[in-house]
A tleap script that builds the chain and sets N, CA, C and O, in Angstrom:
source leaprc.protein.ff14SB
mol = sequence {
  NMET PRO SER GLU GLY SER THR TYR GLY ASP
  ILE HIE ARG TYR GLU PRO PRO ARG GLU SER
  THR ALA ALA ALA ILE GLY ILE VAL MET LEU
  THR LEU VAL GLU ILE ILE MET VAL GLY LEU
  PHE THR TYR GLY LEU ILE SER GLY TRP GLY
  TYR PRO ARG GLN PHE ALA ALA LEU GLY ASN
  MET PHE LEU GLY GLY LEU LEU ALA GLY ILE
  PHE ILE ASN LEU ALA PHE ILE LEU LEU LEU
  TYR ARG LYS GLU PHE LEU PRO ASP VAL MET
  ILE VAL LYS LYS ARG ARG ARG LYS TRP GLU
  ASP LEU TYR ILE ARG GLU GLU ASP VAL ASP
  GLY GLU SER LEU GLY ASP GLY LEU GLY ASP
  THR ILE LYS ARG ALA ILE TYR PRO TYR TYR
  LYS CARG
}
set mol.1.N position { -4.670 22.298 19.753 }
set mol.1.CA position { -3.677 21.808 20.641 }
set mol.1.C position { -2.410 22.654 20.663 }
set mol.1.O position { -1.389 22.177 21.158 }
set mol.2.N position { -2.422 23.868 20.159 }
set mol.2.CA position { -1.192 24.651 20.216 }
set mol.2.C position { -0.865 25.030 21.646 }
set mol.2.O position { -1.755 25.307 22.449 }
set mol.3.N position { 0.401 25.039 21.948 }
set mol.3.CA position { 0.821 25.387 23.298 }
set mol.3.C position { 1.115 26.871 23.368 }
set mol.3.O position { 1.422 27.507 22.360 }
set mol.4.N position { 1.019 27.403 24.550 }
set mol.4.CA position { 1.255 28.827 24.751 }
set mol.4.C position { 2.736 29.140 24.879 }
set mol.4.O position { 3.154 30.270 24.625 }
set mol.5.N position { 3.543 28.144 25.272 }
set mol.5.CA position { 4.961 28.378 25.506 }
set mol.5.C position { 5.741 28.546 24.216 }
set mol.5.O position { 5.305 28.154 23.133 }
set mol.6.N position { 6.905 29.140 24.374 }
set mol.6.CA position { 7.756 29.311 23.210 }
set mol.6.C position { 9.083 28.596 23.431 }
set mol.6.O position { 10.119 29.026 22.923 }
set mol.7.N position { 9.051 27.510 24.185 }
set mol.7.CA position { 10.273 26.751 24.391 }
set mol.7.C position { 10.489 25.828 23.204 }
set mol.7.O position { 9.574 25.525 22.438 }
set mol.8.N position { 11.722 25.401 23.085 }
set mol.8.CA position { 12.106 24.571 21.952 }
set mol.8.C position { 11.312 23.271 21.934 }
set mol.8.O position { 11.257 22.564 22.940 }
set mol.9.N position { 10.704 22.955 20.810 }
set mol.9.CA position { 9.961 21.712 20.648 }
set mol.9.C position { 8.474 21.825 20.888 }
set mol.9.O position { 7.749 20.871 20.607 }
set mol.10.N position { 7.974 22.961 21.401 }
set mol.10.CA position { 6.540 23.127 21.598 }
set mol.10.C position { 5.838 23.244 20.253 }
set mol.10.O position { 6.397 23.767 19.289 }
set mol.11.N position { 4.611 22.752 20.200 }
set mol.11.CA position { 3.817 22.859 18.976 }
set mol.11.C position { 3.209 24.241 18.926 }
set mol.11.O position { 2.456 24.631 19.818 }
set mol.12.N position { 3.537 24.982 17.883 }
set mol.12.CA position { 3.045 26.350 17.731 }
set mol.12.C position { 1.682 26.376 17.038 }
set mol.12.O position { 0.796 27.140 17.420 }
set mol.13.N position { 1.526 25.534 16.015 }
set mol.13.CA position { 0.257 25.468 15.278 }
set mol.13.C position { 0.013 24.037 14.854 }
set mol.13.O position { 0.933 23.355 14.402 }
set mol.14.N position { -1.229 23.571 14.995 }
set mol.14.CA position { -1.606 22.227 14.578 }
set mol.14.C position { -2.948 22.307 13.869 }
set mol.14.O position { -3.957 22.675 14.470 }
set mol.15.N position { -2.954 21.962 12.600 }
set mol.15.CA position { -4.202 21.904 11.836 }
set mol.15.C position { -4.413 20.460 11.406 }
set mol.15.O position { -3.567 19.898 10.710 }
set mol.16.N position { -5.526 19.846 11.807 }
set mol.16.CA position { -5.762 18.442 11.432 }
set mol.16.C position { -5.998 18.314 9.925 }
set mol.16.O position { -6.424 19.273 9.282 }
set mol.17.N position { -5.727 17.149 9.369 }
set mol.17.CA position { -5.939 16.968 7.927 }
set mol.17.C position { -7.417 16.946 7.580 }
set mol.17.O position { -8.265 16.641 8.418 }
set mol.18.N position { -7.712 17.279 6.321 }
set mol.18.CA position { -9.112 17.325 5.883 }
set mol.18.C position { -9.691 15.935 5.661 }
set mol.18.O position { -10.867 15.703 5.943 }
set mol.19.N position { -8.883 15.012 5.160 }
set mol.19.CA position { -9.295 13.623 4.908 }
set mol.19.C position { -10.555 13.540 4.048 }
set mol.19.O position { -11.529 12.888 4.424 }
set mol.20.N position { -10.529 14.198 2.901 }
set mol.20.CA position { -11.710 14.199 2.039 }
set mol.20.C position { -11.847 12.872 1.289 }
set mol.20.O position { -10.862 12.215 0.954 }
set mol.21.N position { -13.094 12.510 1.040 }
set mol.21.CA position { -13.391 11.281 0.324 }
set mol.21.C position { -12.965 11.385 -1.137 }
set mol.21.O position { -12.512 10.402 -1.722 }
set mol.22.N position { -13.106 12.565 -1.725 }
set mol.22.CA position { -12.722 12.759 -3.119 }
set mol.22.C position { -11.222 12.532 -3.306 }
set mol.22.O position { -10.798 11.968 -4.315 }
set mol.23.N position { -10.429 12.968 -2.342 }
set mol.23.CA position { -8.990 12.746 -2.428 }
set mol.23.C position { -8.660 11.261 -2.298 }
set mol.23.O position { -7.766 10.761 -2.982 }
set mol.24.N position { -9.369 10.566 -1.434 }
set mol.24.CA position { -9.132 9.125 -1.276 }
set mol.24.C position { -9.480 8.380 -2.560 }
set mol.24.O position { -8.749 7.480 -2.974 }
set mol.25.N position { -10.588 8.749 -3.187 }
set mol.25.CA position { -10.974 8.117 -4.458 }
set mol.25.C position { -9.953 8.459 -5.541 }
set mol.25.O position { -9.601 7.608 -6.358 }
set mol.26.N position { -9.478 9.705 -5.545 }
set mol.26.CA position { -8.457 10.107 -6.514 }
set mol.26.C position { -7.162 9.335 -6.339 }
set mol.26.O position { -6.529 8.944 -7.320 }
set mol.27.N position { -6.770 9.116 -5.101 }
set mol.27.CA position { -5.552 8.343 -4.843 }
set mol.27.C position { -5.725 6.901 -5.304 }
set mol.27.O position { -4.801 6.321 -5.874 }
set mol.28.N position { -6.880 6.323 -5.067 }
set mol.28.CA position { -7.136 4.949 -5.509 }
set mol.28.C position { -7.102 4.864 -7.032 }
set mol.28.O position { -6.513 3.935 -7.585 }
set mol.29.N position { -7.725 5.821 -7.712 }
set mol.29.CA position { -7.736 5.813 -9.185 }
set mol.29.C position { -6.318 6.000 -9.741 }
set mol.29.O position { -5.915 5.303 -10.672 }
set mol.30.N position { -5.574 6.936 -9.170 }
set mol.30.CA position { -4.195 7.140 -9.627 }
set mol.30.C position { -3.322 5.921 -9.342 }
set mol.30.O position { -2.397 5.633 -10.102 }
set mol.31.N position { -3.601 5.214 -8.270 }
set mol.31.CA position { -2.859 3.996 -7.965 }
set mol.31.C position { -3.151 2.911 -8.988 }
set mol.31.O position { -2.247 2.181 -9.396 }
set mol.32.N position { -4.409 2.800 -9.405 }
set mol.32.CA position { -4.752 1.828 -10.448 }
set mol.32.C position { -4.057 2.168 -11.768 }
set mol.32.O position { -3.560 1.279 -12.459 }
set mol.33.N position { -4.022 3.459 -12.114 }
set mol.33.CA position { -3.313 3.880 -13.326 }
set mol.33.C position { -1.826 3.577 -13.185 }
set mol.33.O position { -1.180 3.165 -14.149 }
set mol.34.N position { -1.290 3.776 -12.003 }
set mol.34.CA position { 0.130 3.486 -11.741 }
set mol.34.C position { 0.419 2.005 -11.945 }
set mol.34.O position { 1.427 1.652 -12.557 }
set mol.35.N position { -0.441 1.146 -11.446 }
set mol.35.CA position { -0.240 -0.302 -11.591 }
set mol.35.C position { -0.291 -0.704 -13.058 }
set mol.35.O position { 0.509 -1.528 -13.502 }
set mol.36.N position { -1.224 -0.132 -13.818 }
set mol.36.CA position { -1.324 -0.433 -15.249 }
set mol.36.C position { -0.076 0.032 -15.987 }
set mol.36.O position { 0.445 -0.691 -16.836 }
set mol.37.N position { 0.405 1.217 -15.675 }
set mol.37.CA position { 1.585 1.741 -16.355 }
set mol.37.C position { 2.840 0.943 -16.003 }
set mol.37.O position { 3.684 0.702 -16.866 }
set mol.38.N position { 2.966 0.535 -14.747 }
set mol.38.CA position { 4.119 -0.285 -14.360 }
set mol.38.C position { 4.064 -1.640 -15.055 }
set mol.38.O position { 5.089 -2.150 -15.506 }
set mol.39.N position { 2.884 -2.218 -15.141 }
set mol.39.CA position { 2.724 -3.493 -15.856 }
set mol.39.C position { 3.062 -3.360 -17.332 }
set mol.39.O position { 3.729 -4.229 -17.893 }
set mol.40.N position { 2.609 -2.285 -17.969 }
set mol.40.CA position { 2.905 -2.058 -19.379 }
set mol.40.C position { 4.399 -1.833 -19.596 }
set mol.40.O position { 4.963 -2.331 -20.571 }
set mol.41.N position { 5.045 -1.090 -18.700 }
set mol.41.CA position { 6.484 -0.859 -18.797 }
set mol.41.C position { 7.251 -2.171 -18.626 }
set mol.41.O position { 8.196 -2.443 -19.366 }
set mol.42.N position { 6.843 -2.974 -17.656 }
set mol.42.CA position { 7.512 -4.258 -17.425 }
set mol.42.C position { 7.340 -5.179 -18.623 }
set mol.42.O position { 8.290 -5.840 -19.043 }
set mol.43.N position { 6.128 -5.224 -19.177 }
set mol.43.CA position { 5.888 -6.053 -20.368 }
set mol.43.C position { 6.725 -5.564 -21.546 }
set mol.43.O position { 7.261 -6.374 -22.303 }
set mol.44.N position { 6.843 -4.245 -21.708 }
set mol.44.CA position { 7.651 -3.698 -22.795 }
set mol.44.C position { 9.125 -4.022 -22.639 }
set mol.44.O position { 9.814 -4.283 -23.625 }
set mol.45.N position { 9.615 -4.008 -21.398 }
set mol.45.CA position { 11.014 -4.373 -21.169 }
set mol.45.C position { 11.267 -5.852 -21.458 }
set mol.45.O position { 12.263 -6.212 -22.084 }
set mol.46.N position { 10.357 -6.695 -20.996 }
set mol.46.CA position { 10.538 -8.137 -21.168 }
set mol.46.C position { 10.408 -8.533 -22.628 }
set mol.46.O position { 11.172 -9.368 -23.113 }
set mol.47.N position { 9.448 -7.943 -23.337 }
set mol.47.CA position { 9.229 -8.333 -24.735 }
set mol.47.C position { 10.193 -7.658 -25.698 }
set mol.47.O position { 10.174 -7.961 -26.891 }
set mol.48.N position { 11.037 -6.749 -25.213 }
set mol.48.CA position { 12.089 -6.173 -26.037 }
set mol.48.C position { 11.644 -5.055 -26.956 }
set mol.48.O position { 12.104 -4.980 -28.095 }
set mol.49.N position { 10.761 -4.183 -26.492 }
set mol.49.CA position { 10.329 -3.062 -27.338 }
set mol.49.C position { 11.483 -2.113 -27.648 }
set mol.49.O position { 11.481 -1.465 -28.695 }
set mol.50.N position { 12.455 -2.024 -26.767 }
set mol.50.CA position { 13.579 -1.131 -26.988 }
set mol.50.C position { 14.789 -1.820 -27.582 }
set mol.50.O position { 15.838 -1.194 -27.736 }
set mol.51.N position { 14.668 -3.104 -27.922 }
set mol.51.CA position { 15.789 -3.854 -28.474 }
set mol.51.C position { 16.095 -3.378 -29.898 }
set mol.51.O position { 15.167 -3.097 -30.657 }
set mol.52.N position { 17.367 -3.283 -30.276 }
set mol.52.CA position { 17.716 -2.762 -31.609 }
set mol.52.C position { 17.114 -3.578 -32.749 }
set mol.52.O position { 17.448 -4.748 -32.934 }
set mol.53.N position { 16.251 -2.964 -33.485 }
set mol.53.CA position { 15.683 -3.520 -34.715 }
set mol.53.C position { 15.195 -2.353 -35.543 }
set mol.53.O position { 15.728 -1.254 -35.390 }
set mol.54.N position { 14.235 -2.520 -36.390 }
set mol.54.CA position { 13.864 -1.473 -37.337 }
set mol.54.C position { 13.358 -0.205 -36.651 }
set mol.54.O position { 13.789 0.889 -37.016 }
set mol.55.N position { 12.471 -0.312 -35.683 }
set mol.55.CA position { 11.887 0.859 -35.014 }
set mol.55.C position { 12.302 0.914 -33.542 }
set mol.55.O position { 11.469 1.163 -32.670 }
set mol.56.N position { 13.565 0.686 -33.271 }
set mol.56.CA position { 14.041 0.642 -31.884 }
set mol.56.C position { 13.938 2.006 -31.215 }
set mol.56.O position { 13.679 2.089 -30.014 }
set mol.57.N position { 14.138 3.080 -31.983 }
set mol.57.CA position { 14.066 4.419 -31.389 }
set mol.57.C position { 12.660 4.717 -30.885 }
set mol.57.O position { 12.496 5.350 -29.842 }
set mol.58.N position { 11.652 4.268 -31.613 }
set mol.58.CA position { 10.272 4.488 -31.155 }
set mol.58.C position { 9.973 3.698 -29.889 }
set mol.58.O position { 9.279 4.188 -28.998 }
set mol.59.N position { 10.492 2.483 -29.810 }
set mol.59.CA position { 10.282 1.679 -28.612 }
set mol.59.C position { 10.968 2.290 -27.405 }
set mol.59.O position { 10.408 2.307 -26.309 }
set mol.60.N position { 12.198 2.799 -27.604 }
set mol.60.CA position { 12.907 3.436 -26.504 }
set mol.60.C position { 12.201 4.701 -26.054 }
set mol.60.O position { 12.106 4.966 -24.856 }
set mol.61.N position { 11.705 5.484 -27.001 }
set mol.61.CA position { 10.987 6.710 -26.640 }
set mol.61.C position { 9.688 6.379 -25.912 }
set mol.61.O position { 9.316 7.071 -24.964 }
set mol.62.N position { 8.997 5.328 -26.346 }
set mol.62.CA position { 7.752 4.942 -25.687 }
set mol.62.C position { 8.033 4.476 -24.260 }
set mol.62.O position { 7.325 4.862 -23.329 }
set mol.63.N position { 9.066 3.648 -24.085 }
set mol.63.CA position { 9.390 3.174 -22.736 }
set mol.63.C position { 9.857 4.327 -21.846 }
set mol.63.O position { 9.524 4.366 -20.662 }
set mol.64.N position { 10.622 5.262 -22.403 }
set mol.64.CA position { 11.063 6.420 -21.621 }
set mol.64.C position { 9.897 7.303 -21.222 }
set mol.64.O position { 9.832 7.776 -20.087 }
set mol.65.N position { 8.973 7.526 -22.151 }
set mol.65.CA position { 7.780 8.318 -21.827 }
set mol.65.C position { 6.910 7.627 -20.799 }
set mol.65.O position { 6.340 8.275 -19.921 }
set mol.66.N position { 6.808 6.310 -20.908 }
set mol.66.CA position { 6.028 5.541 -19.933 }
set mol.66.C position { 6.658 5.627 -18.541 }
set mol.66.O position { 5.948 5.761 -17.545 }
set mol.67.N position { 7.993 5.552 -18.473 }
set mol.67.CA position { 8.675 5.669 -17.190 }
set mol.67.C position { 8.501 7.065 -16.601 }
set mol.67.O position { 8.320 7.212 -15.393 }
set mol.68.N position { 8.556 8.086 -17.447 }
set mol.68.CA position { 8.312 9.454 -16.975 }
set mol.68.C position { 6.883 9.585 -16.446 }
set mol.68.O position { 6.657 10.211 -15.410 }
set mol.69.N position { 5.926 8.996 -17.154 }
set mol.69.CA position { 4.534 9.026 -16.702 }
set mol.69.C position { 4.345 8.321 -15.375 }
set mol.69.O position { 3.538 8.752 -14.551 }
set mol.70.N position { 5.082 7.238 -15.157 }
set mol.70.CA position { 5.005 6.517 -13.884 }
set mol.70.C position { 5.430 7.416 -12.727 }
set mol.70.O position { 4.761 7.476 -11.696 }
set mol.71.N position { 6.549 8.113 -12.909 }
set mol.71.CA position { 7.042 8.957 -11.814 }
set mol.71.C position { 6.187 10.207 -11.612 }
set mol.71.O position { 6.020 10.662 -10.480 }
set mol.72.N position { 5.646 10.765 -12.688 }
set mol.72.CA position { 4.750 11.925 -12.542 }
set mol.72.C position { 3.465 11.518 -11.827 }
set mol.72.O position { 2.962 12.250 -10.974 }
set mol.73.N position { 2.940 10.350 -12.179 }
set mol.73.CA position { 1.737 9.837 -11.510 }
set mol.73.C position { 2.009 9.586 -10.030 }
set mol.73.O position { 1.173 9.896 -9.181 }
set mol.74.N position { 3.181 9.024 -9.722 }
set mol.74.CA position { 3.554 8.803 -8.327 }
set mol.74.C position { 3.683 10.122 -7.574 }
set mol.74.O position { 3.327 10.210 -6.399 }
set mol.75.N position { 4.193 11.151 -8.257 }
set mol.75.CA position { 4.307 12.466 -7.620 }
set mol.75.C position { 2.924 13.018 -7.273 }
set mol.75.O position { 2.745 13.604 -6.205 }
set mol.76.N position { 1.951 12.838 -8.160 }
set mol.76.CA position { 0.598 13.315 -7.862 }
set mol.76.C position { -0.048 12.527 -6.727 }
set mol.76.O position { -0.789 13.093 -5.924 }
set mol.77.N position { 0.228 11.229 -6.654 }
set mol.77.CA position { -0.298 10.428 -5.544 }
set mol.77.C position { 0.265 10.940 -4.219 }
set mol.77.O position { -0.478 11.136 -3.257 }
set mol.78.N position { 1.572 11.154 -4.174 }
set mol.78.CA position { 2.192 11.645 -2.941 }
set mol.78.C position { 1.750 13.057 -2.599 }
set mol.78.O position { 1.604 13.393 -1.424 }
set mol.79.N position { 1.533 13.892 -3.616 }
set mol.79.CA position { 1.058 15.254 -3.386 }
set mol.79.C position { -0.337 15.251 -2.757 }
set mol.79.O position { -0.588 15.968 -1.788 }
set mol.80.N position { -1.227 14.454 -3.304 }
set mol.80.CA position { -2.579 14.358 -2.736 }
set mol.80.C position { -2.547 13.813 -1.310 }
set mol.80.O position { -3.256 14.304 -0.432 }
set mol.81.N position { -1.720 12.795 -1.092 }
set mol.81.CA position { -1.645 12.214 0.251 }
set mol.81.C position { -1.126 13.233 1.257 }
set mol.81.O position { -1.683 13.372 2.346 }
set mol.82.N position { -0.056 13.948 0.895 }
set mol.82.CA position { 0.519 14.927 1.817 }
set mol.82.C position { -0.460 16.054 2.107 }
set mol.82.O position { -0.580 16.495 3.250 }
set mol.83.N position { -1.155 16.520 1.087 }
set mol.83.CA position { -2.059 17.660 1.260 }
set mol.83.C position { -3.326 17.301 2.032 }
set mol.83.O position { -3.812 18.107 2.826 }
set mol.84.N position { -3.855 16.126 1.814 }
set mol.84.CA position { -5.164 15.781 2.381 }
set mol.84.C position { -5.112 14.901 3.631 }
set mol.84.O position { -6.062 14.899 4.413 }
set mol.85.N position { -4.025 14.156 3.836 }
set mol.85.CA position { -4.044 13.174 4.919 }
set mol.85.C position { -2.941 13.353 5.962 }
set mol.85.O position { -2.870 12.567 6.907 }
set mol.86.N position { -2.088 14.355 5.821 }
set mol.86.CA position { -1.078 14.625 6.841 }
set mol.86.C position { -1.393 15.947 7.534 }
set mol.86.O position { -1.763 16.915 6.869 }
set mol.87.N position { -1.254 16.006 8.858 }
set mol.87.CA position { -1.567 17.256 9.558 }
set mol.87.C position { -0.503 18.325 9.289 }
set mol.87.O position { 0.650 18.019 8.989 }
set mol.88.N position { -0.924 19.583 9.405 }
set mol.88.CA position { -0.013 20.711 9.256 }
set mol.88.C position { 0.445 21.123 10.650 }
set mol.88.O position { -0.332 21.690 11.418 }
set mol.89.N position { 1.701 20.842 10.977 }
set mol.89.CA position { 2.222 21.095 12.312 }
set mol.89.C position { 3.411 22.038 12.202 }
set mol.89.O position { 4.318 21.824 11.398 }
set mol.90.N position { 3.392 23.094 13.028 }
set mol.90.CA position { 4.530 23.996 13.104 }
set mol.90.C position { 5.057 23.947 14.527 }
set mol.90.O position { 4.321 24.214 15.477 }
set mol.91.N position { 6.339 23.603 14.676 }
set mol.91.CA position { 6.930 23.545 16.007 }
set mol.91.C position { 7.873 24.724 16.194 }
set mol.91.O position { 8.352 25.314 15.226 }
set mol.92.N position { 8.132 25.055 17.447 }
set mol.92.CA position { 9.040 26.148 17.770 }
set mol.92.C position { 10.460 25.635 17.660 }
set mol.92.O position { 10.806 24.615 18.257 }
set mol.93.N position { 11.279 26.336 16.902 }
set mol.93.CA position { 12.675 25.967 16.762 }
set mol.93.C position { 13.546 27.076 17.319 }
set mol.93.O position { 13.160 28.244 17.336 }
set mol.94.N position { 14.724 26.691 17.771 }
set mol.94.CA position { 15.664 27.669 18.288 }
set mol.94.C position { 16.261 28.436 17.119 }
set mol.94.O position { 16.794 27.847 16.179 }
set mol.95.N position { 16.165 29.732 17.189 }
set mol.95.CA position { 16.706 30.564 16.132 }
set mol.95.C position { 18.180 30.830 16.397 }
set mol.95.O position { 18.562 31.243 17.492 }
set mol.96.N position { 18.990 30.594 15.400 }
set mol.96.CA position { 20.427 30.780 15.553 }
set mol.96.C position { 20.941 31.778 14.527 }
set mol.96.O position { 20.372 31.948 13.449 }
set mol.97.N position { 22.017 32.418 14.893 }
set mol.97.CA position { 22.687 33.283 13.932 }
set mol.97.C position { 23.534 32.419 13.013 }
set mol.97.O position { 23.828 31.265 13.324 }
set mol.98.N position { 23.920 32.983 11.889 }
set mol.98.CA position { 24.663 32.204 10.905 }
set mol.98.C position { 25.973 31.671 11.447 }
set mol.98.O position { 26.375 30.554 11.121 }
set mol.99.N position { 26.647 32.468 12.278 }
set mol.99.CA position { 27.985 32.088 12.708 }
set mol.99.C position { 27.993 31.218 13.948 }
set mol.99.O position { 29.065 30.769 14.353 }
set mol.100.N position { 26.847 30.956 14.577 }
set mol.100.CA position { 26.837 30.209 15.826 }
set mol.100.C position { 27.242 28.755 15.660 }
set mol.100.O position { 27.783 28.158 16.591 }
set mol.101.N position { 26.990 28.171 14.489 }
set mol.101.CA position { 27.339 26.771 14.298 }
set mol.101.C position { 28.835 26.558 14.125 }
set mol.101.O position { 29.309 25.423 14.183 }
set mol.102.N position { 29.579 27.629 13.914 }
set mol.102.CA position { 31.012 27.494 13.694 }
set mol.102.C position { 31.782 27.265 14.983 }
set mol.102.O position { 32.914 26.783 14.947 }
set mol.103.N position { 31.187 27.604 16.128 }
set mol.103.CA position { 31.910 27.543 17.385 }
set mol.103.C position { 31.267 26.521 18.312 }
set mol.103.O position { 30.058 26.295 18.274 }
set mol.104.N position { 32.094 25.916 19.135 }
set mol.104.CA position { 31.605 24.868 20.027 }
set mol.104.C position { 31.055 25.457 21.320 }
set mol.104.O position { 29.970 25.080 21.764 }
set mol.105.N position { 31.801 26.382 21.927 }
set mol.105.CA position { 31.386 26.966 23.201 }
set mol.105.C position { 31.188 28.468 23.043 }
set mol.105.O position { 31.721 29.079 22.116 }
set mol.106.N position { 30.413 29.063 23.961 }
set mol.106.CA position { 30.151 30.501 23.888 }
set mol.106.C position { 31.409 31.332 24.074 }
set mol.106.O position { 31.544 32.395 23.467 }
set mol.107.N position { 32.333 30.861 24.908 }
set mol.107.CA position { 33.550 31.645 25.143 }
set mol.107.C position { 34.500 31.616 23.945 }
set mol.107.O position { 35.441 32.407 23.879 }
set mol.108.N position { 34.253 30.700 22.991 }
set mol.108.CA position { 35.104 30.637 21.800 }
set mol.108.C position { 34.585 31.493 20.654 }
set mol.108.O position { 35.137 31.442 19.554 }
set mol.109.N position { 33.539 32.277 20.885 }
set mol.109.CA position { 32.938 33.069 19.817 }
set mol.109.C position { 33.927 34.093 19.264 }
set mol.109.O position { 33.978 34.311 18.053 }
set mol.110.N position { 34.708 34.720 20.136 }
set mol.110.CA position { 35.658 35.728 19.680 }
set mol.110.C position { 36.915 35.109 19.088 }
set mol.110.O position { 37.738 35.831 18.525 }
set mol.111.N position { 37.088 33.811 19.197 }
set mol.111.CA position { 38.250 33.142 18.639 }
set mol.111.C position { 39.418 33.138 19.610 }
set mol.111.O position { 39.308 33.624 20.736 }
set mol.112.N position { 40.518 32.593 19.170 }
set mol.112.CA position { 41.725 32.524 19.977 }
set mol.112.C position { 42.860 33.180 19.220 }
set mol.112.O position { 42.861 33.232 17.990 }
set mol.113.N position { 43.833 33.683 19.980 }
set mol.113.CA position { 45.010 34.231 19.310 }
set mol.113.C position { 45.852 33.074 18.791 }
set mol.113.O position { 45.773 31.954 19.296 }
set mol.114.N position { 46.654 33.360 17.781 }
set mol.114.CA position { 47.376 32.309 17.083 }
set mol.114.C position { 48.393 31.590 17.961 }
set mol.114.O position { 48.494 30.365 17.902 }
set mol.115.N position { 49.128 32.310 18.754 }
set mol.115.CA position { 50.199 31.683 19.541 }
set mol.115.C position { 49.810 31.370 20.961 }
set mol.115.O position { 50.637 30.839 21.703 }
set mol.116.N position { 48.605 31.665 21.381 }
set mol.116.CA position { 48.188 31.481 22.768 }
set mol.116.C position { 48.068 30.000 23.103 }
set mol.116.O position { 47.197 29.312 22.572 }
set mol.117.N position { 48.936 29.508 23.980 }
set mol.117.CA position { 48.876 28.113 24.402 }
set mol.117.C position { 49.394 27.147 23.362 }
set mol.117.O position { 49.161 25.943 23.471 }
set mol.118.N position { 50.093 27.645 22.355 }
set mol.118.CA position { 50.578 26.777 21.289 }
set mol.118.C position { 51.610 25.786 21.815 }
set mol.118.O position { 51.628 24.626 21.405 }
set mol.119.N position { 52.466 26.243 22.718 }
set mol.119.CA position { 53.484 25.355 23.284 }
set mol.119.C position { 52.872 24.202 24.053 }
set mol.119.O position { 53.298 23.057 23.904 }
set mol.120.N position { 51.872 24.497 24.876 }
set mol.120.CA position { 51.210 23.428 25.632 }
set mol.120.C position { 50.486 22.454 24.703 }
set mol.120.O position { 50.464 21.249 24.955 }
set mol.121.N position { 49.911 22.967 23.659 }
set mol.121.CA position { 49.211 22.095 22.717 }
set mol.121.C position { 50.183 21.139 22.042 }
set mol.121.O position { 49.890 19.954 21.882 }
set mol.122.N position { 51.338 21.658 21.650 }
set mol.122.CA position { 52.337 20.801 21.004 }
set mol.122.C position { 52.881 19.783 21.994 }
set mol.122.O position { 53.073 18.620 21.639 }
set mol.123.N position { 53.134 20.205 23.240 }
set mol.123.CA position { 53.638 19.270 24.245 }
set mol.123.C position { 52.624 18.167 24.522 }
set mol.123.O position { 52.997 17.006 24.688 }
set mol.124.N position { 51.337 18.526 24.574 }
set mol.124.CA position { 50.312 17.509 24.805 }
set mol.124.C position { 50.169 16.571 23.616 }
set mol.124.O position { 49.844 15.396 23.788 }
set mol.125.N position { 50.409 17.082 22.412 }
set mol.125.CA position { 50.327 16.229 21.234 }
set mol.125.C position { 51.493 15.248 21.191 }
set mol.125.O position { 51.332 14.085 20.821 }
set mol.126.N position { 52.668 15.736 21.577 }
set mol.126.CA position { 53.858 14.872 21.533 }
set mol.126.C position { 53.910 13.961 22.746 }
set mol.126.O position { 54.145 12.760 22.617 }
set mol.127.N position { 53.689 14.536 23.935 }
set mol.127.CA position { 53.722 13.776 25.170 }
set mol.127.C position { 52.292 13.702 25.730 }
set mol.127.O position { 51.848 14.637 26.396 }
set mol.128.N position { 51.570 12.612 25.471 }
set mol.128.CA position { 50.164 12.553 25.910 }
set mol.128.C position { 49.976 12.626 27.410 }
set mol.128.O position { 48.908 13.032 27.868 }
set mol.129.N position { 50.975 12.249 28.194 }
set mol.129.CA position { 50.814 12.238 29.639 }
set mol.129.C position { 51.443 13.471 30.274 }
set mol.129.O position { 51.796 13.446 31.453 }
set mol.130.N position { 51.586 14.543 29.513 }
set mol.130.CA position { 52.166 15.786 30.002 }
set mol.130.C position { 51.241 16.405 31.036 }
set mol.130.O position { 50.040 16.530 30.797 }
set mol.131.N position { 51.790 16.797 32.187 }
set mol.131.CA position { 50.992 17.429 33.234 }
set mol.131.C position { 51.149 18.918 33.159 }
set mol.131.O position { 52.217 19.410 32.798 }
set mol.132.N position { 50.114 19.647 33.491 }
set mol.132.CA position { 50.147 21.112 33.425 }
set mol.132.C position { 50.956 21.666 34.516 }
set mol.132.O position { 51.098 22.884 34.622 }
savepdb mol mol.pdb
quit
């Protein structure tokens, strides 16, 4: 479905997703592991594994490692989903020079002199209904 035109917003390249069954099974398995880890973390928080007592440092380290594992597992789930189930689309964008965003209009590219029209600008600021 790539278009031949090079106007802004045209699709330059479109590759459909692979949608492999192995990736879907992997996402389901990682989701089950995610649910187990979230449940274990929640149980550890509620039962006070990190509460100050004799081995509080071990409980805090275990809960911190479990939380890190939760986010790493979530990252792998999102990575698999993005790679296998989202299409690869490249659209045509307008190429701009670095300095183009600094100016509002094309005639302002060269800038203005410091004193040019300064009096009128001040008069308009002080007297809003000033006529030219």
